[in-house]
C-alpha positions as CSV (number, residue, x, y, z in Angstrom):
1,M,0.2,0.2,-0.1
2,P,1.7,3.7,-0.4
3,G,2.7,6.0,1.8
4,M,2.1,5.7,5.2
5,W,-1.8,5.9,7.8
6,I,-3.1,6.9,10.9
7,D,-6.0,5.1,12.4
8,S,-7.3,7.7,14.4
9,H,-9.9,5.8,16.0
10,C,-9.6,2.1,17.0
11,H,-11.0,0.1,20.2
12,L,-7.9,-1.7,20.0
13,D,-8.5,-2.5,24.0
14,A,-12.0,-4.6,22.8
15,C,-12.8,-7.9,24.1
16,E,-12.8,-8.9,20.2
17,F,-9.0,-8.8,20.1
18,G,-8.7,-10.4,23.3
19,A,-9.1,-9.8,27.0
20,D,-8.2,-6.5,28.2
21,G,-6.1,-6.0,25.4
22,G,-4.2,-9.1,25.6
23,L,-1.4,-11.0,23.2
24,A,-3.9,-10.7,20.3
25,A,-4.2,-6.8,20.0
26,E,-0.5,-6.5,20.2
27,Q,-0.3,-9.0,17.1
28,V,-3.2,-7.2,15.4
29,A,-1.0,-3.4,15.9
30,Q,2.1,-5.5,14.8
31,R,0.2,-6.8,11.3
32,A,-1.3,-3.2,10.8
33,A,2.2,-1.3,11.3
34,Q,3.5,-4.2,8.4
35,L,0.8,-2.7,6.3
36,G,2.1,1.2,7.0
37,V,-0.1,2.1,9.6
38,D,2.1,3.9,11.5
39,W,-0.2,5.0,14.3
40,I,-3.5,3.8,16.1
41,V,-5.5,6.3,18.3
42,I,-7.1,3.9,21.8
43,P,-10.1,5.9,22.8
44,A,-10.8,5.0,26.2
45,V,-14.9,4.2,27.2
46,A,-15.0,4.7,30.9
47,P,-12.7,4.5,34.1
48,A,-12.6,0.6,33.9
49,N,-10.7,0.4,31.4
50,F,-8.7,3.5,31.4
51,A,-5.8,1.5,32.6
52,T,-6.2,-1.5,29.9
53,V,-5.7,1.0,26.9
54,V,-2.4,3.2,28.9
55,A,-1.0,-0.4,28.9
56,L,-2.1,-1.1,25.6
57,A,-0.3,1.8,24.1
58,H,2.4,1.5,25.8
59,R,3.2,-2.1,24.8
60,Q,2.8,-1.2,20.7
61,I,5.1,1.2,19.5
62,N,2.4,2.4,16.8
63,C,-0.2,3.3,19.9
64,A,-1.5,6.7,21.2
65,Y,-4.7,6.8,23.8
66,A,-7.2,9.7,24.7
67,L,-9.1,9.0,27.9
68,G,-13.1,9.8,28.3
69,I,-16.2,8.5,29.1
70,H,-18.6,7.4,26.1
71,P,-22.1,8.3,25.9
72,I,-23.1,4.4,25.8
73,F,-21.5,4.1,29.2
74,V,-23.0,7.5,30.8
75,P,-26.3,5.7,31.7
76,Q,-24.1,3.8,34.9
77,A,-21.7,6.8,35.5
78,Q,-21.3,9.1,38.6
79,Q,-19.9,12.3,39.3
80,A,-16.8,10.2,40.7
81,D,-16.6,8.6,37.1
82,L,-15.9,12.4,36.1
83,D,-13.8,13.4,39.0
84,A,-11.1,10.3,38.4
85,L,-11.0,11.8,34.4
86,R,-10.1,14.6,35.6
87,R,-7.4,13.2,37.9
88,S,-6.3,10.5,35.9
89,V,-6.0,13.5,32.2
90,A,-3.9,15.5,34.7
91,A,-1.4,12.5,35.5
92,A,-1.3,11.7,31.7
93,M,-0.2,15.1,30.5
94,D,3.6,14.6,30.8
95,D,2.9,10.8,29.0
96,P,3.6,11.6,25.1
97,R,1.2,9.0,24.3
98,F,-2.1,10.5,25.7
99,V,-3.1,12.8,23.1
100,A,-7.2,13.4,23.1
101,I,-10.4,13.5,25.3
102,G,-12.3,10.5,23.8
103,E,-14.2,9.0,23.3
104,I,-16.9,11.5,24.1
105,G,-20.1,12.9,23.0
106,L,-23.9,12.2,22.3
107,D,-25.5,9.2,21.0
108,F,-29.6,9.4,20.2
109,F,-29.6,5.8,18.2
110,V,-29.5,4.2,20.8
111,P,-33.1,3.4,22.4
112,E,-32.5,4.0,26.1
113,L,-29.9,7.2,25.3
114,K,-32.8,8.6,24.0
115,T,-35.2,9.2,27.1
116,A,-35.8,13.2,28.6
117,A,-34.0,11.9,31.6
118,M,-31.1,9.9,29.6
119,T,-30.7,13.1,27.4
120,E,-30.3,15.8,30.3
121,K,-27.8,13.2,32.1
122,Q,-25.4,12.3,28.5
123,T,-25.5,16.6,28.0
124,Y,-24.3,16.8,31.4
125,F,-21.8,14.1,30.9
126,Y,-20.6,15.7,27.5
127,R,-20.3,19.6,29.0
128,E,-18.3,18.1,31.8
129,Q,-15.9,16.6,29.9
130,L,-15.4,19.6,27.2
131,K,-14.4,21.6,30.6
132,I,-11.7,19.0,30.8
133,A,-11.0,19.4,27.5
134,R,-10.9,23.3,27.5
135,D,-8.6,23.3,30.9
136,F,-6.0,21.0,29.9
137,G,-5.9,22.6,26.0
138,L,-7.1,18.9,24.7
139,P,-8.5,17.9,21.3
140,V,-11.8,16.2,21.6
141,L,-12.5,12.8,19.9
142,L,-16.4,13.0,19.7
143,H,-19.3,10.6,19.2
144,V,-21.8,11.8,17.2
145,R,-24.6,9.5,16.2
146,R,-27.5,11.5,15.3
147,A,-26.5,14.1,17.4
148,Q,-24.5,16.9,15.6
149,D,-26.7,19.6,16.0
150,L,-26.5,19.8,19.8
151,I,-22.9,18.7,20.1
152,L,-22.1,21.5,17.5
153,K,-24.1,23.6,19.7
154,Q,-22.3,22.7,23.2
155,L,-18.9,23.1,21.3
156,R,-20.1,26.6,20.5
157,A,-20.5,27.0,24.7
158,I,-17.4,25.5,25.5
159,V,-14.3,26.0,23.4
160,V,-12.0,23.7,23.0
161,P,-8.6,23.1,20.6
162,G,-10.5,21.1,17.9
163,G,-10.6,17.6,17.4
164,I,-12.5,14.7,15.4
165,A,-16.0,14.3,14.6
166,H,-15.7,9.9,14.8
167,A,-17.7,8.3,12.1
168,F,-19.0,11.6,10.9
169,N,-22.4,11.1,9.2
170,G,-24.3,14.6,9.2
171,S,-25.5,16.9,6.8
172,L,-23.0,19.3,4.2
173,Q,-24.0,22.2,6.7
174,Q,-22.9,20.4,9.5
175,A,-20.1,19.1,8.4
176,Q,-19.0,22.8,7.4
177,A,-20.0,23.8,10.7
178,F,-17.2,21.2,12.6
179,I,-14.5,22.2,10.0
180,A,-15.8,25.9,10.7
181,L,-14.9,25.0,15.0
182,G,-11.5,23.4,14.2
183,F,-12.6,19.7,13.9
184,K,-11.9,17.0,11.1
185,L,-14.2,14.6,10.0
186,G,-13.7,10.8,10.5
187,F,-14.6,8.6,7.5
188,G,-13.9,4.9,7.6
189,G,-15.7,1.2,6.7
190,A,-19.3,3.0,6.3
191,M,-18.1,5.0,3.3
192,T,-17.2,1.3,1.1
193,F,-20.7,0.2,1.0
194,P,-22.1,1.5,-2.1
195,R,-25.7,1.8,-0.5
196,A,-23.8,4.3,1.7
197,L,-24.6,7.4,-0.3
198,Q,-24.6,10.5,2.1
199,I,-21.7,9.2,2.9
200,R,-20.0,8.7,0.3
201,R,-21.3,11.5,-1.3
202,L,-19.3,13.4,1.6
203,A,-16.0,11.8,1.8
204,A,-15.9,12.7,-2.5
205,A,-16.7,16.2,-2.3
206,L,-15.2,17.5,0.9
207,P,-12.0,18.9,1.1
208,L,-9.5,16.6,1.7
209,D,-7.8,18.2,4.3
210,A,-11.2,17.9,6.4
211,I,-11.3,14.1,6.5
212,V,-8.9,11.7,8.9
213,L,-9.2,7.9,7.9
214,E,-10.5,5.5,11.2
215,T,-11.4,2.0,11.0
216,D,-13.8,2.1,14.6
217,A,-12.2,-1.6,15.3
218,P,-13.7,-3.9,15.8
219,D,-17.1,-1.8,14.8
220,I,-17.8,-0.1,11.4
221,S,-16.3,-3.3,9.4
222,P,-16.2,-2.3,5.6
223,V,-17.9,-4.0,3.1
224,W,-15.5,-6.5,2.2
225,L,-15.5,-7.8,6.2
226,H,-19.0,-7.3,6.6
227,P,-20.0,-8.4,9.4
228,A,-17.0,-9.6,10.4
229,R,-14.5,-8.1,13.2
230,N,-12.8,-5.1,11.3
231,S,-9.3,-4.4,12.4
232,P,-6.8,-1.5,11.6
233,E,-5.2,-4.0,9.3
234,Q,-8.5,-2.7,7.3
235,L,-7.1,1.1,7.1
236,P,-5.0,1.5,4.2
237,R,-7.6,-0.5,2.1
238,I,-10.3,1.8,3.8
239,G,-7.5,4.4,2.2
240,L,-7.6,3.0,-1.1
241,H,-11.2,3.1,-1.3
242,L,-11.5,7.4,-0.5
243,A,-8.9,7.5,-3.4
244,D,-11.0,5.8,-5.4
245,L,-14.0,7.8,-4.2
246,R,-12.5,11.2,-5.3
247,A,-10.3,10.3,-8.0
248,Q,-7.1,10.8,-6.3
249,A,-3.3,9.2,-6.4
250,A,-3.3,6.6,-3.2
251,G,-0.2,8.1,-1.6
252,D,-1.7,11.8,-1.8
253,V,-4.9,10.8,0.2
254,A,-2.7,8.8,2.6
255,R,-0.3,11.9,3.0
256,I,-2.6,14.5,3.4
257,T,-4.9,12.6,6.3
258,C,-1.9,11.6,8.1
259,A,-0.9,15.4,8.1
260,N,-4.5,16.3,9.0
261,V,-4.8,14.2,11.9
262,K,-1.3,15.2,13.1
263,A,-2.7,18.7,12.9
264,V,-5.9,18.2,15.3
265,L,-3.6,15.7,16.8
266,P,-0.5,17.9,18.6
267,R,0.4,15.6,21.2
268,L,0.8,12.6,18.3
269,A,2.3,15.6,16.3
270,A,5.0,15.8,18.7
271,L,5.3,11.8,19.3
272,A,5.7,11.0,15.9
273,A,8.5,13.6,15.4
274,G,10.3,11.7,17.7
275,D,9.4,8.4,18.0
276,S,8.5,7.3,14.4
277,P,7.3,3.4,14.1
278,N,8.6,3.7,10.8
279,A,12.0,5.0,11.5
280,L,12.8,2.3,14.5
């Protein structure tokens, strides 16, 4: 595969890769590196997996991590979890492999998250995590499923230094609003499905400097794998699919999308500059 690639969102610690981010996860990361995936960003989902994510990122030369509370874990979350996140972030600021707050956001696709009470709780946890990002000067990895407008509303109220709208599936107008706020938009396996017309149109039409690539592995498998487990090993082929959609050279897509990730995650850029896996 031409060029180098960055998987900007991959849950490599998930049980599908081996219990507690074990040997299988390490082997997957190593195989991805051999295929040209220079970096994999692993977002946390709750304080219970913070230690696993940190340990996994440190065991693999091509991994970095983010810390946050995913909206799907908000129903069980308590104020103490936000306090734990703030403490964990403060401690991680000296760790070069720590690059962002995430995965955070809102989800109005899962039925149990759509009640009035849970909408309020989701919004509270999202706002509080934006405040942590603001206070520490960190970008955010956003979960925006069927929630783009409310996500944007809070971003305008609590200003953070950009980030990534992961698995973007909004309108062109919403895409432009995220871009105006300093965000990149994540595209992955969903755009490989011929019937995903809106995502494919956006992937083809948006400026390439607004796009980053991701797998969201083990989820959102590309069409050639679905419904099997996704993997960061698929990122180069997903990148080639984006190049085909845009009728651009794959090497240019690899180079520009990687530069985009580094631009929006400056701690990853600093890590890459001093510890490039392909230079070792």
